[in-house]
Structure formats: structure tokens, C-alpha cells
C-alpha positions as CSV (number, residue, x, y, z in Angstrom):
1,M,61.8,58.4,-12.5
2,T,59.3,56.0,-10.7
3,R,57.4,54.3,-13.1
4,V,53.2,54.3,-12.6
5,A,51.8,51.1,-13.7
6,T,48.3,49.8,-12.6
7,F,47.1,47.5,-14.6
8,N,47.5,44.4,-12.5
9,Q,45.7,46.5,-9.8
10,F,42.9,47.7,-11.5
11,F,42.6,43.6,-13.1
12,G,42.4,42.1,-9.6
13,S,40.3,44.5,-8.8
14,A,37.9,43.8,-11.3
15,A,38.1,40.1,-10.7
16,G,37.6,40.4,-7.0
17,I,34.1,42.4,-8.0
18,A,32.9,39.9,-10.5
19,M,33.9,37.0,-7.7
20,G,32.1,38.7,-5.0
21,Q,29.0,39.1,-7.3
22,T,29.2,35.4,-8.0
23,N,29.7,34.6,-4.4
24,M,26.8,36.6,-3.1
25,A,24.7,35.4,-6.0
26,K,25.3,31.8,-5.1
27,A,24.9,32.4,-1.3
28,Q,21.5,34.6,-1.9
29,E,19.9,31.4,-3.6
30,Q,21.4,28.9,-1.3
31,A,19.6,31.1,1.4
32,S,16.4,31.2,-0.5
33,T,16.0,28.0,-1.7
34,Q,17.8,26.4,1.1
35,K,19.2,23.6,-1.0
36,V,22.9,23.7,-2.3
37,S,22.2,23.5,-5.9
38,N,18.9,23.4,-8.1
39,D,20.1,21.0,-10.5
40,L,22.3,17.7,-10.1
41,Q,25.5,19.8,-11.7
42,G,25.5,21.4,-8.5
43,F,26.8,18.6,-6.6
44,G,29.8,17.4,-8.4
45,I,31.1,13.5,-7.9
46,E,27.9,13.2,-5.4
47,A,25.5,13.9,-8.0
48,G,25.3,10.3,-9.4
49,R,24.7,8.8,-5.6
50,L,22.1,11.5,-5.2
51,L,20.3,10.4,-8.2
52,S,20.3,6.9,-7.2
53,A,19.1,8.2,-3.7
54,K,16.2,10.0,-5.2
55,T,15.2,7.3,-7.7
56,Y,15.0,4.8,-4.8
57,A,12.8,7.3,-2.8
58,E,10.4,7.7,-5.7
59,R,10.3,3.6,-5.8
60,L,9.4,3.8,-2.1
61,D,6.9,6.1,-2.4
62,R,5.4,4.1,-5.2
63,R,5.5,1.1,-2.6
64,A,3.9,3.2,0.1
65,E,0.5,3.9,-2.0
66,T,0.5,0.1,-3.1
67,L,0.9,-1.0,0.5
68,K,-1.6,1.8,1.7
69,G,-4.4,0.1,-1.2
70,L,-3.6,-3.6,0.3
71,E,-4.0,-2.2,4.2
72,A,-7.5,-1.1,3.1
73,R,-8.3,-4.5,1.3
74,A,-7.4,-6.3,3.7
75,E,-10.2,-4.7,5.7
76,V,-12.3,-5.3,3.7
77,E,-11.7,-9.0,3.4
78,A,-11.8,-9.1,7.2
79,T,-15.2,-7.7,6.9
80,A,-16.0,-10.5,4.3
81,L,-14.4,-13.5,6.1
82,D,-16.1,-12.4,9.6
83,S,-20.0,-11.9,7.8
84,A,-18.8,-15.6,5.9
85,Q,-17.9,-17.2,9.6
86,A,-21.4,-15.7,11.0
87,A,-23.2,-17.0,8.4
88,V,-21.8,-20.7,8.9
89,Q,-22.0,-19.9,12.7
90,Q,-25.8,-19.0,12.1
91,A,-26.7,-22.4,9.8
92,R,-24.7,-24.6,12.8
93,D,-26.9,-22.5,15.8
94,G,-29.8,-23.8,13.1
95,L,-28.9,-27.5,12.9
96,A,-28.1,-27.6,16.7
97,N,-31.5,-25.7,17.6
98,A,-33.2,-28.6,15.1
99,A,-31.1,-31.5,17.1
100,A,-31.9,-30.2,20.4
101,N,-35.6,-29.6,19.8
102,Q,-36.3,-32.4,17.2
103,N,-38.2,-29.6,15.2
104,G,-36.9,-27.9,12.0
105,A,-39.2,-25.1,12.3
106,G,-37.3,-21.7,10.6
107,L,-34.0,-24.0,9.9
108,K,-34.9,-23.5,6.1
109,A,-34.5,-19.7,6.3
110,A,-31.6,-19.9,8.2
111,L,-29.8,-22.2,5.6
112,E,-31.3,-20.1,3.0
113,Q,-30.3,-16.3,4.7
114,A,-26.5,-18.2,5.4
115,L,-26.4,-18.7,1.4
116,S,-27.7,-15.3,0.7
117,I,-24.6,-14.0,3.2
118,I,-21.8,-16.5,1.5
119,D,-23.0,-15.0,-1.8
120,T,-22.1,-11.4,-0.6
121,A,-18.8,-12.0,0.9
122,A,-17.8,-14.1,-1.9
123,N,-17.7,-11.7,-4.3
124,A,-16.4,-8.8,-2.0
125,Q,-14.6,-6.2,-3.9
126,Y,-12.1,-3.4,-3.4
127,N,-11.6,-1.0,-5.7
128,G,-13.3,-2.7,-8.8
129,E,-11.3,-6.1,-8.2
130,A,-12.9,-8.7,-6.4
131,I,-11.1,-9.7,-3.1
132,F,-11.4,-14.0,-3.6
133,G,-10.9,-13.5,-7.5
134,G,-7.5,-15.2,-7.6
135,E,-4.7,-13.4,-9.9
136,W,-7.4,-12.4,-12.5
137,G,-9.4,-10.3,-10.2
138,Y,-12.5,-9.4,-12.0
139,G,-16.1,-10.4,-11.8
140,E,-18.0,-12.4,-9.6
141,P,-15.8,-15.6,-8.9
142,F,-19.4,-17.3,-6.9
143,I,-22.3,-17.1,-9.1
144,P,-25.1,-16.9,-7.5
145,A,-28.0,-19.3,-6.8
146,S,-30.6,-20.4,-4.6
147,L,-30.6,-23.7,-2.5
148,D,-33.0,-25.2,-5.0
149,T,-31.5,-24.1,-8.0
150,L,-28.1,-25.8,-6.1
151,A,-29.9,-28.7,-5.4
152,T,-31.0,-29.8,-9.0
153,Q,-27.6,-29.5,-10.2
154,P,-25.0,-32.6,-9.7
155,N,-22.6,-30.3,-7.8
156,T,-21.5,-26.4,-7.8
157,D,-18.9,-26.8,-10.6
158,A,-21.0,-24.2,-12.6
159,N,-21.0,-21.6,-9.7
160,W,-17.4,-21.4,-9.4
161,V,-15.6,-19.5,-12.1
162,D,-12.1,-19.7,-12.9
163,T,-9.8,-17.3,-11.1
164,G,-6.8,-18.4,-11.6
165,R,-3.7,-19.2,-9.0
166,N,-3.8,-16.9,-5.8
167,R,-2.4,-13.4,-6.6
168,T,0.9,-12.5,-5.2
169,V,2.0,-9.1,-4.8
170,M,5.6,-7.6,-3.9
171,I,5.9,-5.9,-0.6
172,E,9.6,-5.3,-0.1
173,D,12.6,-5.6,-2.3
174,N,12.7,-9.3,-3.0
175,R,10.0,-10.3,-0.6
176,S,6.2,-11.3,-2.2
177,I,3.3,-12.4,-0.6
178,E,-0.2,-14.6,-1.4
179,L,-2.7,-12.8,-1.0
180,S,-6.8,-13.6,-0.6
181,R,-7.4,-17.3,-1.4
182,T,-9.9,-17.9,-4.3
183,A,-13.5,-17.9,-3.2
184,E,-13.5,-21.2,-4.2
185,D,-11.3,-22.4,-1.9
186,L,-12.7,-20.6,1.0
187,F,-16.5,-21.4,0.8
188,R,-17.5,-24.0,-1.9
189,P,-17.1,-26.5,1.5
190,F,-20.0,-24.7,3.2
191,V,-21.8,-23.9,-0.5
192,D,-21.5,-28.0,-1.1
193,L,-22.6,-29.1,2.2
194,L,-25.7,-26.6,2.1
195,R,-26.5,-27.7,-1.3
196,S,-26.4,-31.7,0.1
197,I,-29.0,-30.4,2.5
198,R,-31.4,-29.5,0.6
199,V,-30.7,-32.4,-2.3
200,W,-31.9,-34.5,1.3
201,E,-34.6,-32.8,1.6
202,N,-35.8,-33.2,-1.7
203,A,-35.5,-37.1,-1.4
204,N,-36.7,-37.9,2.5
205,G,-39.1,-35.0,3.0
206,P,-38.2,-31.1,4.4
207,L,-36.7,-30.6,7.7
208,A,-39.7,-28.2,9.0
209,G,-41.6,-29.1,12.0
210,R,-41.3,-32.0,14.2
211,L,-38.5,-34.4,13.2
212,T,-39.0,-37.7,12.2
213,T,-36.3,-40.3,13.5
214,A,-34.9,-40.5,10.1
215,Q,-34.5,-36.5,10.3
216,L,-33.0,-36.3,13.4
217,T,-30.5,-38.8,12.8
218,Y,-29.6,-37.0,9.8
219,V,-29.5,-33.8,11.2
220,Q,-27.5,-34.3,14.1
221,G,-24.9,-36.2,11.6
222,L,-24.4,-32.6,9.8
223,I,-23.4,-31.0,13.2
224,P,-19.7,-32.4,13.1
225,Q,-19.2,-32.1,9.1
226,I,-20.4,-28.4,9.7
227,A,-17.9,-27.8,12.7
228,T,-15.3,-29.3,10.5
229,V,-16.3,-26.7,7.8
230,Q,-16.3,-23.9,10.2
231,T,-13.0,-24.9,11.6
232,N,-11.1,-24.8,8.2
233,L,-12.6,-21.6,7.2
234,I,-11.8,-20.0,10.7
235,D,-8.3,-21.5,9.9
236,K,-8.0,-19.8,6.9
237,A,-9.5,-16.4,8.3
238,A,-6.3,-16.7,10.7
239,E,-4.2,-17.2,7.9
240,A,-5.7,-14.0,6.1
241,G,-5.0,-12.0,9.0
242,G,-1.5,-13.3,9.6
243,T,-0.9,-11.6,5.9
244,A,-2.7,-8.5,6.6
245,K,-0.2,-8.3,9.6
246,Q,2.9,-8.9,7.0
247,I,1.5,-5.8,5.1
248,E,1.3,-3.8,8.3
249,M,4.7,-4.6,9.2
250,A,6.2,-3.9,5.6
251,V,4.2,-0.6,5.7
252,S,6.1,0.3,8.7
253,T,9.5,-1.3,7.4
254,N,8.7,0.9,4.2
255,D,7.9,4.4,6.0
256,A,11.0,4.0,8.3
257,K,13.2,3.4,5.2
258,R,11.5,6.4,3.1
259,D,12.3,8.8,6.0
260,T,15.8,7.7,6.7
261,L,16.3,7.8,2.5
262,L,15.0,11.4,2.6
263,A,16.8,12.6,5.9
264,T,20.2,11.4,3.9
265,I,18.9,12.7,0.5
266,G,18.5,16.6,3.0
267,D,21.8,16.3,4.5
268,Q,23.3,16.3,0.8
269,E,20.6,18.8,-0.4
270,N,19.9,21.3,2.0
271,V,22.3,24.1,3.3
272,D,23.3,25.1,6.7
273,L,22.0,28.4,7.0
274,A,24.4,29.9,9.0
275,E,27.0,29.0,7.1
276,V,25.7,30.5,4.1
277,A,24.9,33.7,6.1
278,A,28.7,33.4,6.9
279,R,29.7,33.3,3.4
280,L,27.3,35.9,2.4
281,S,28.5,38.4,4.4
282,A,32.2,37.6,3.3
283,A,30.9,37.6,-0.4
284,Q,29.6,41.2,0.3
285,T,32.6,42.2,2.0
286,Q,35.1,41.3,-0.6
287,Y,32.9,42.7,-3.3
288,Q,32.9,46.1,-1.6
289,A,36.4,46.0,-0.8
290,S,36.9,45.3,-4.3
291,A,34.9,48.0,-5.3
292,A,36.2,50.8,-3.5
293,I,39.9,49.6,-4.8
294,F,38.2,49.6,-8.4
295,G,36.8,53.4,-7.7
296,Q,40.4,54.5,-6.8
297,L,42.0,52.8,-9.4
298,K,40.1,54.4,-12.4
299,D,40.3,57.6,-11.7
300,L,44.4,57.3,-11.6
301,N,46.1,58.4,-14.7
302,L,49.0,60.0,-16.0
303,L,47.6,63.1,-16.4
304,Q,47.3,63.7,-12.5
305,Y,50.9,63.1,-12.4
306,L,51.9,65.7,-15.2
307,R,50.0,68.5,-13.3
């Protein structure tokens, strides 16, 4: 007598249906999201490595924002230094013209305007922060005053706010740079020179109109002094330009690192849609075959053999 036993087949087809459903659901989700998994658990032993990569990518994102801010800050700094150099050149031209013409007409106005420009440059700000404000960075590092006021003081100490050391920032892993020099470091030599001119005028007469021999000698002696001040400021502006270039290069390096890292993360996270489509088709075939067998088996019973 032939025994009729369909339990194993019945169980196997039911399991095949469940597996087919699971595989279809997974493939459909991957096709929809284009990701291997929506959480780290789906990446198995690669989860730790992927988490580390994402954490580093987030750090690179934050640094990118910082570097963009530093680039914008460097542009404001360059504008301030350009205007300061123009102010020094204006004063130098005024002294050179006075010496050449032996006449100080217009010199006083030129020097006072130069001081006003320096005031604006020294107190330049970016995003609420004083560009030349050192590590403290807030408020005005230079307290404005007219030439007449400066001349009544023993020196310009009171006009320069202590801003601490030059500020440093991290632009790459294990690499920091020093940002702008302080206002006092950059502009005090010129302000002190302007003050000394007014002090001399108070003692020897204004440098206006036809110059006396003593006045002409004094003005001629000022020209090499202001040339030294100008050269010093140009050198420091070039130094600031070099810092700006380092920031620009750091932006490029950071962007390249981030792009490479994101591509690596994408290789781990993103699915091959063609491969997913093939798995989805296979899962559907498995499901349909198991369902067909299950349908046939569930209709089998002993009564059919006893009829």
C-alpha cells in the first residue's frame, strides 16, 4: 500500500512563500530607496566602518563651512589692507608734493583723511568680528581720534585696545594657521608717524603754504620714514595674501577629501539597480512557484484517495 504523506512538501512550500515574500520586500525597498539598507544593522560587519566614514564626512562638512567663512573673511581683510595702503600712499604723495613744490598746501587735509581711512581699515569687521581684533576679536581694536587729539597725548598707547595674540584656526587635520595680525601691529607705525608730524607742527608752525627752510628739511626727512612704513605694510599685506592662499588651498583639499569619502560611502550604501531587479525577478518567481505548489498540496487529503 502506498502511503500518502504531504507534510514535508506542504511545509517546504509554505517556507518558500515566506522567503519569497521577504526577498521581494527587501528588493522592492532597495529599488525604491536605492540603498542597501535604511539602518546600519543592514550592513552587518561593515556597519562600524560605515559609521566612522559618515562621522568623518560630517566633520569635513563642518570644516567646509568654516573654510568658506574664512575665505569671505579674507576678502574683507584684503579690502581693508588695500585701503590702508592707499592711505599711506596718499600721505606719502602729499609729503612728496610738499617737498617738490616747497609748499604744504593741502598737506594737512591729506594727512587727516589718511588717518580717517586707517580708522575704518583698523576697525574692519566680518560677521560681527573685528578682522584685526586678535584672539578676542570683538569691539574696535583702534579708538579713533583726530590728529589734534593725538598730538596732545604722550603717545598713542591709549588708542590701541589689547586684543591678545593673533588668532589661530584649524584648516586641516593637525594643521592650523595664524589669521590676521592685530590692528596695532599693522597700523600703529603709520598712526605714530602722523601724530609725530602734528606734534612737530604744534612746536614749529603748520606745514601750510610756502615752507621755510626748516620745514622743507623736516618734510624731506619724513619721506624715507613713510617709505619704510609703507614697505612694512606692503610686506604684511603680502603675508595676509599668503594666508588667504592657504585657506583657498585648504578649501580645495577639504572638498576633494569629502567628495572621495562620499563616493566611498555611496559604494557601500547604494545598490546596483540591475542586480536588485534580477533579485526581485528571482524572488517573484520563487514566490509564484511556492504558491502554486502550496495551492496544490492544500487540496490533497485522504478522502480523495478513498473515493
